Backbone bond lengths (Angstrom), bond angles and torsions (degrees), N, CA, C in turn:
res aa  C-N    CA-C-N  psi(-1)  N-CA   C-N-CA  omega(-1)  CA-C   N-CA-C  phi
1 M - - - 1.424 - - 1.523 108.29 -
2 K 1.259 115.29 123.89 1.447 122.08 -177.82 1.507 109.97 -98.97
3 M 1.294 113.48 138.63 1.453 118.98 175.70 1.501 107.76 -88.73
4 S 1.268 114.65 134.89 1.453 117.14 178.03 1.512 108.66 -75.27
5 K 1.297 114.33 156.85 1.449 120.31 -179.81 1.524 110.42 -60.84
6 L 1.300 117.71 -34.69 1.449 122.93 -179.93 1.523 110.41 -67.15
7 S 1.319 119.13 -41.95 1.461 122.86 178.49 1.524 110.72 -64.51
8 F 1.321 115.62 -40.34 1.451 120.21 179.55 1.521 111.05 -63.36
9 L 1.313 117.96 -41.23 1.461 121.44 178.86 1.516 111.58 -65.93
10 K 1.338 116.06 -36.39 1.474 119.63 178.37 1.519 109.96 -65.98
11 M 1.333 117.71 -41.15 1.465 120.84 179.12 1.524 110.26 -67.59
12 D 1.320 116.98 -38.74 1.451 121.18 179.52 1.526 110.53 -63.41
13 K 1.324 116.98 -41.57 1.471 121.30 177.01 1.519 110.17 -65.22
14 L 1.335 115.42 -42.69 1.459 120.20 -179.79 1.528 110.67 -63.11
15 S 1.342 117.32 -42.51 1.472 121.35 177.68 1.521 110.39 -61.56
16 G 1.295 116.16 -42.84 1.465 120.65 179.17 1.519 111.74 -62.69
17 L 1.331 117.08 -40.79 1.465 120.74 178.11 1.521 111.45 -65.91
18 V 1.341 116.24 -38.49 1.471 120.10 178.20 1.527 110.01 -63.70
19 V 1.305 118.15 -44.81 1.469 122.06 179.26 1.521 110.23 -62.53
20 I 1.323 117.00 -44.33 1.466 120.76 178.89 1.528 109.85 -62.95
21 G 1.334 117.72 -40.53 1.469 121.41 178.90 1.519 111.49 -63.19
22 I 1.330 117.02 -43.36 1.481 120.73 179.07 1.521 110.13 -63.41
23 L 1.324 117.03 -44.57 1.464 120.10 178.19 1.526 111.56 -61.44
24 A 1.316 116.91 -40.67 1.464 120.34 179.42 1.522 110.75 -62.95
25 V 1.337 117.24 -41.39 1.473 120.95 178.77 1.523 109.92 -64.91
26 L 1.338 116.95 -43.23 1.468 119.94 179.21 1.524 111.97 -62.08
27 V 1.307 117.43 -43.75 1.466 121.06 179.43 1.525 110.35 -64.85
28 A 1.311 116.94 -43.20 1.470 120.72 -178.08 1.523 111.34 -65.20
29 T 1.324 117.70 -43.55 1.471 119.09 -178.16 1.511 111.30 -74.46
30 N 1.319 118.88 -31.69 1.456 120.81 178.03 1.525 110.13 -67.86
31 G 1.303 118.24 -35.49 1.458 121.90 178.36 1.516 113.06 -70.32
32 C 1.309 118.54 -16.71 1.461 122.46 -177.81 1.515 113.31 -89.96
33 K 1.331 117.11 -11.03 1.457 119.40 -178.96 1.525 109.19 -68.25
34 P 1.334 117.28 137.99 1.462 118.09 177.89 1.525 110.01 -66.73
35 K 1.294 114.92 135.97 1.448 119.60 178.95 1.525 108.69 -79.87
36 P 1.334 116.36 138.65 1.456 117.83 178.58 1.522 109.99 -64.32
37 T 1.318 116.46 138.61 1.455 120.30 179.66 1.519 109.55 -106.16
38 D 1.279 115.05 147.01 1.448 120.63 176.72 1.525 108.48 -103.88
39 E 1.322 115.17 49.62 1.463 120.67 178.99 1.532 108.81 -63.67
40 P 1.320 117.62 134.82 1.462 118.80 177.02 1.528 110.40 -70.49
41 T 1.311 115.43 151.34 1.461 120.03 174.61 1.522 107.64 -69.53
42 P 1.337 118.36 161.83 1.469 119.15 176.19 1.533 112.22 -55.42
43 E 1.315 117.29 -37.73 1.464 121.48 179.41 1.537 110.65 -65.46
44 E 1.335 117.57 -42.24 1.461 120.89 178.17 1.525 111.28 -65.95
45 A 1.327 116.98 -40.96 1.464 120.92 179.15 1.531 110.69 -63.99
46 Q 1.326 116.52 -42.61 1.466 120.57 179.66 1.535 110.33 -66.30
47 T 1.322 116.99 -40.19 1.466 121.09 178.12 1.521 110.47 -61.87
48 T 1.320 116.66 -40.90 1.469 120.88 178.30 1.522 110.63 -61.15
49 K 1.334 116.93 -44.00 1.473 119.90 179.07 1.529 111.53 -64.19
50 L 1.338 116.88 -39.40 1.464 121.12 -176.88 1.523 113.52 -72.53
51 S 1.316 117.10 -30.62 1.465 122.57 -168.75 1.524 112.12 -76.72
52 R 1.306 114.62 90.30 1.467 122.26 176.48 1.522 108.14 -176.63
53 S 1.306 117.42 -177.48 1.464 122.24 175.67 1.517 108.97 -94.11
54 W 1.329 115.64 133.73 1.460 122.79 -178.68 1.520 108.91 -119.42
55 T 1.315 116.79 141.44 1.465 122.53 178.32 1.521 108.95 -114.90
56 A 1.332 115.83 135.13 1.470 120.41 -179.42 1.525 110.16 -70.31
57 N 1.340 115.77 128.92 1.460 121.97 174.25 1.513 110.88 -101.82
58 K 1.320 115.07 -43.10 1.459 120.39 -178.03 1.523 108.31 -143.29
59 V 1.322 115.46 135.59 1.459 121.26 177.23 1.519 107.69 -128.45
60 T 1.333 114.60 122.84 1.460 120.83 178.98 1.517 108.40 -112.02
61 F 1.332 115.51 137.68 1.468 122.03 -178.68 1.526 108.91 -117.50
62 N 1.315 115.73 131.23 1.470 123.51 178.59 1.528 113.11 49.97
63 G 1.306 115.53 41.06 1.460 121.54 171.16 1.509 117.31 87.67
64 T 1.328 118.45 -33.34 1.466 118.69 -173.95 1.523 114.86 -134.06
65 E 1.303 118.62 -23.33 1.463 121.07 -173.71 1.531 110.79 -80.04
66 D 1.316 116.18 119.60 1.463 121.38 179.18 1.527 108.71 -80.62
67 R 1.329 115.68 115.64 1.462 121.02 179.02 1.526 111.50 -114.70
68 S 1.306 116.35 25.16 1.465 120.85 -177.96 1.526 112.06 -58.10
69 A 1.325 118.05 -38.77 1.465 121.07 -178.59 1.531 111.01 -62.83
70 D 1.340 117.15 -33.88 1.472 120.83 178.52 1.524 111.86 -66.91
71 W 1.325 116.40 -23.41 1.465 121.27 -173.53 1.530 111.72 -112.25
72 S 1.314 117.44 18.36 1.457 121.59 178.17 1.533 109.26 -59.48
73 G 1.303 116.64 127.66 1.466 121.06 179.70 1.517 114.50 83.80
74 F 1.330 118.22 0.20 1.466 120.71 179.45 1.528 109.84 -70.37
75 T 1.327 116.16 130.71 1.464 120.95 174.43 1.524 109.66 -128.01
76 L 1.297 113.19 145.84 1.461 122.71 176.33 1.522 106.27 -123.05
77 T 1.327 116.21 122.77 1.459 120.93 177.92 1.525 107.71 -110.16
78 V 1.327 114.88 119.50 1.459 121.76 -178.13 1.519 108.30 -107.83
79 A 1.325 116.28 129.97 1.466 121.12 179.86 1.527 110.02 -108.35
80 A 1.313 115.49 149.51 1.468 121.51 -178.86 1.528 112.08 -66.10
81 D 1.325 117.70 -19.84 1.462 120.19 -178.90 1.526 112.87 -83.48
82 G 1.350 116.95 8.84 1.462 120.31 176.72 1.515 114.52 89.94
83 K 1.313 117.92 16.17 1.464 121.18 177.49 1.528 109.22 -112.79
84 Y 1.324 115.54 157.63 1.460 120.58 174.19 1.518 108.53 -143.76
85 S 1.326 115.01 159.34 1.460 121.03 173.68 1.520 107.88 -143.87
86 T 1.327 114.91 156.89 1.460 120.44 -179.81 1.524 109.48 -128.99
87 S 1.326 114.56 161.19 1.460 119.74 170.35 1.518 107.88 -142.04
88 N 1.320 114.91 150.32 1.463 123.66 -179.54 1.530 113.41 63.41
89 A 1.328 116.86 35.22 1.472 121.46 173.55 1.520 107.65 -99.56
90 F 1.314 116.58 146.90 1.461 118.23 178.33 1.525 110.00 -93.57
91 S 1.322 114.55 156.37 1.460 120.27 -177.69 1.518 108.83 -132.57
92 P 1.324 120.32 138.96 1.459 123.29 -1.19 1.526 109.75 -73.02
93 G 1.287 114.82 147.06 1.452 121.00 -179.18 1.513 110.61 -169.31
94 P 1.304 116.62 -174.82 1.458 120.42 -173.38 1.525 115.49 -78.53
95 W 1.351 117.93 -7.30 1.461 119.14 -177.39 1.514 112.03 -122.89
96 P 1.339 117.05 110.21 1.465 119.05 171.92 1.531 110.01 -69.53
97 A 1.314 117.16 166.65 1.462 121.45 -179.15 1.528 111.98 -64.10
98 S 1.328 117.09 -31.86 1.461 120.37 -179.75 1.523 109.21 -162.78
99 G 1.314 114.38 167.91 1.461 120.10 178.43 1.518 110.10 173.30
100 T 1.315 114.29 -163.32 1.459 120.19 179.00 1.521 109.47 -123.50
101 W 1.329 115.21 161.19 1.458 121.22 179.45 1.532 108.77 -143.08
102 A 1.327 114.80 158.40 1.467 121.42 174.58 1.523 107.53 -152.75
103 F 1.317 115.70 155.81 1.459 118.64 174.79 1.514 108.78 -66.69
104 A 1.326 116.21 145.21 1.463 121.59 179.53 1.526 109.99 -73.60
105 A 1.304 115.14 153.61 1.461 120.61 177.09 1.525 108.79 -104.71
106 D 1.328 114.98 132.59 1.462 121.61 172.20 1.524 106.06 -111.07
107 G 1.327 115.64 90.65 1.456 119.08 -173.64 1.513 108.68 68.78
108 S 1.324 116.93 -123.38 1.467 120.38 179.89 1.523 111.95 -93.52
109 A 1.330 117.75 -3.94 1.465 121.55 -178.80 1.529 110.42 -98.70
110 V 1.316 114.83 157.23 1.463 121.55 176.70 1.520 107.77 -96.38
111 N 1.328 116.65 132.79 1.456 122.00 176.82 1.520 107.88 -98.54
112 I 1.336 116.45 104.83 1.461 119.93 -176.78 1.525 112.91 -78.25
113 N 1.320 117.11 0.58 1.469 120.95 178.49 1.526 111.79 -106.51
114 K 1.328 115.49 15.31 1.464 120.16 177.39 1.526 107.98 -149.59
115 V 1.335 115.46 134.22 1.458 120.56 175.02 1.522 109.05 -118.41
116 V 1.325 114.26 157.23 1.463 121.46 176.99 1.520 107.12 -124.13
117 R 1.332 115.16 126.07 1.466 119.56 176.62 1.521 109.28 -80.43
118 D 1.325 116.07 166.44 1.456 120.93 -179.97 1.524 112.72 -65.35
119 D 1.326 118.06 -17.59 1.468 120.28 176.03 1.529 111.76 -89.23
120 G 1.339 117.48 5.04 1.460 122.20 176.27 1.519 115.15 92.39
121 L 1.324 118.15 -6.24 1.465 120.71 -179.31 1.525 110.15 -69.40
122 E 1.337 116.65 125.50 1.462 122.33 176.55 1.520 109.08 -92.93
123 I 1.330 115.58 132.14 1.458 121.77 -177.37 1.517 108.70 -126.40
124 S 1.332 116.13 122.66 1.461 120.43 173.38 1.521 107.46 -79.45
125 I 1.334 115.93 137.30 1.464 119.73 -177.44 1.519 110.83 -126.46
126 S 1.304 114.02 148.14 1.460 122.39 169.33 1.518 104.36 -134.20
127 V 1.344 116.81 118.23 1.454 119.76 -173.40 1.521 110.43 -132.92
128 S 1.326 114.45 140.83 1.463 121.82 171.81 1.524 105.97 -125.31
129 D 1.298 116.64 -170.99 1.468 119.21 178.03 1.525 112.12 -67.22
130 T 1.342 117.54 -20.93 1.464 120.00 -174.85 1.525 115.06 -123.92
131 D 1.324 118.12 -16.29 1.471 120.57 -174.77 1.519 111.32 -131.56
132 L 1.328 115.00 148.61 1.460 122.66 176.96 1.521 108.32 -136.75
133 T 1.324 115.78 129.14 1.463 121.07 173.73 1.516 108.02 -118.71
134 L 1.331 115.78 126.90 1.459 123.16 179.55 1.519 108.65 -115.38
135 T 1.320 117.29 129.89 1.456 121.86 179.09 1.524 108.40 -128.66
136 F 1.333 116.35 127.12 1.467 119.76 -179.22 1.530 110.23 -158.92
137 I 1.318 114.33 162.82 1.462 120.84 174.58 1.516 107.48 -111.15
138 F 1.333 115.02 119.53 1.455 121.21 179.88 1.517 109.33 -99.95
139 N 1.339 115.46 133.21 1.453 120.95 177.52 1.517 107.81 -140.55
140 D 1.319 115.76 102.69 1.461 121.02 179.40 1.525 108.28 -83.00
141 A 1.325 115.42 98.40 1.462 120.55 -178.20 1.526 111.80 -83.76
142 V 1.332 118.04 -12.96 1.454 121.46 -177.41 1.519 110.91 -82.56
143 N 1.329 116.62 -51.42 1.458 121.26 179.47 1.530 107.93 -91.40
144 N 1.298 117.27 139.75 1.466 120.37 -179.19 1.518 110.96 -128.01
145 G 1.347 114.33 154.82 1.456 120.86 172.88 1.513 114.36 87.22
146 G 1.330 114.94 167.72 1.456 125.82 173.61 1.512 116.36 35.27
147 R 1.311 115.31 -110.17 1.461 122.98 -174.21 1.526 111.69 -59.29
148 V 1.331 117.62 -40.83 1.461 120.81 -177.82 1.518 110.39 -64.71
149 D 1.320 117.17 -41.39 1.463 119.65 178.50 1.531 110.99 -60.55
150 A 1.320 116.77 -27.59 1.465 120.83 179.99 1.519 112.30 -81.29
151 V 1.344 118.33 -12.40 1.462 120.10 -179.98 1.525 113.10 -107.14
152 N 1.328 117.66 -12.50 1.459 119.96 177.95 1.518 110.06 -75.26
153 G 1.319 117.07 128.51 1.456 121.01 178.49 1.515 111.37 154.39
154 E 1.331 115.21 -167.99 1.459 121.09 -178.59 1.524 110.59 -90.11
155 Y 1.328 115.22 132.81 1.455 122.14 178.35 1.526 109.83 -117.98
156 V 1.332 114.19 144.34 1.462 121.14 168.63 1.525 106.22 -128.92
157 F 1.330 115.89 113.84 1.452 122.18 177.82 1.522 107.99 -102.18
158 E 1.321 116.46 120.38 1.462 121.99 174.19 1.522 106.13 -104.16
159 M 1.332 115.62 119.57 1.459 120.36 -170.84 1.539 110.28 -130.54
160 N 1.318 113.62 157.53 1.468 118.50 169.76 1.507 109.52 -148.21
């Protein structure tokens, strides 16, 4: 049985249409797959917000006492690698010249709204792209009397 030239051309066209249809389906379904996102984890996002130099705008001591004048020019520089440094802090006081920090752990979870310094001080944080608020209770158990008694207490640093 011989195939006519006309029948062969019809099959060839049909084969070509089938191949084009399969390719179209493959392209369409491949384009519908969700693309993987490289969204940062909450911890990475919080670290990004924290990692910069912050300047004290307002410092409140023990809930009501404005100590902003004592902290004029104070800066805190936080690095993404877990280090920090300060300038224009008085000593003895709640801020060493430098140290390390990490997010606090709540059981097996990380609390991105609290950091712990290498000296054990826990600091509650509230951070946005432009503002940082630090709240902590400082208690210098090593140095006693006079000046130290005047620096022990709750601090709220409002920074930008």
